[in-house]
Steps between C-alpha positions, in 0.01 A plus 500: 500500500365564852818680602484716184137591559562576869800717413294697248226553757748627761659735249159633403404553863822696558435724200144562611617591848758740356238666282265545793775647715613748237142588403588496131559265210703508181294535182456161334613313813184468703409219739256370237768489230743320730233250595426435132870447423539258790187315387624462141838377622339248733265377229785446253704306755195298602432415134855373456473289814170352385635421153813336640295297747285374212805392299671322789173342613468358148854371541421287805147404393610365163800334664260324735274391217798365308626311807158345558461389138859384454505294819170337401616444139206696364492594129453870570836533677661628179233768461552614859876515436443711190283746691757512777776587255279774355479648850879540503470706182236715667725566799787585266277746315411667831870535584569643153273797573760627747830348389468464123431219254838329543459481876145372461620225268776407744246470780277284281793273412600456864144427609445251218814321617352508851193317366675248274735402783197450726353268235822297501496493879145363508580235240801381696306498827217298342749247367678472834819621332687653794804589291293673236296675768813632669644620169177681414481659844860624469410664167185646658701659779750641250217644293356664814837666556498627141152648542607669823811637328290635214240672719751647743713622210203674343370653822724617787199487731496120464817370670615168361500329840138600554384389154695175524339423834157563345582276205634218717186511712295482180692188396462345845125558524450370146708190576289434808191523279641249249606257772157512665334434165733210417447336840122558480502691826207720407481701822869589471443576134236759584711656774801506270314697235378747762865566584591525131227756440566711810869515419463590132286800597777613734757458224282681246445792738874529564562531125220756459620709795852497358379625162292780656800610705734487198269689263305752714435726200303222329258492791418872515 
């Protein structure tokens, strides 16, 4: 987003300098009109980034609430899980705006698998079932690869290696959060969520920037 805004500002400055040098301007293409166009484009891209950040923030916040309630065997764990699964539908709907309903549904399906596998992982970890934990983690890693394949296939500005690295970091930071909660290491738990949150914003921004770059006409 910052690079896009900076590029637009440099381009505008160049056009202004050219107009001043030539001492004339083309009708309908004044500095004011160019500034308005750049402003509208920046606002549209900023709105997308804000919306995506909200969705992915919900993703990690409701994951955290589910982890806290599930580890403590609280009765509202199921409600938190339900809200978390709804968030995956919301993210899929956001994707559908650019890639169509089928793609949005595919994203929702992959993300719901991401959540249900995490639930299995937490259950196994709580029970001390190392075999079950390893099996769930293997499925989690495979699902991350599928999500990376989907996103990179939909958007050439999101290379699979880059998306996969983002997804694997998301899994790692979330795992650290679960482990800290299970071991009652509350200071580590807080630090782990800070890392989860910082990283998900980075991942969300990468997706938003890729969409803006892929569909420039939608942001004019």
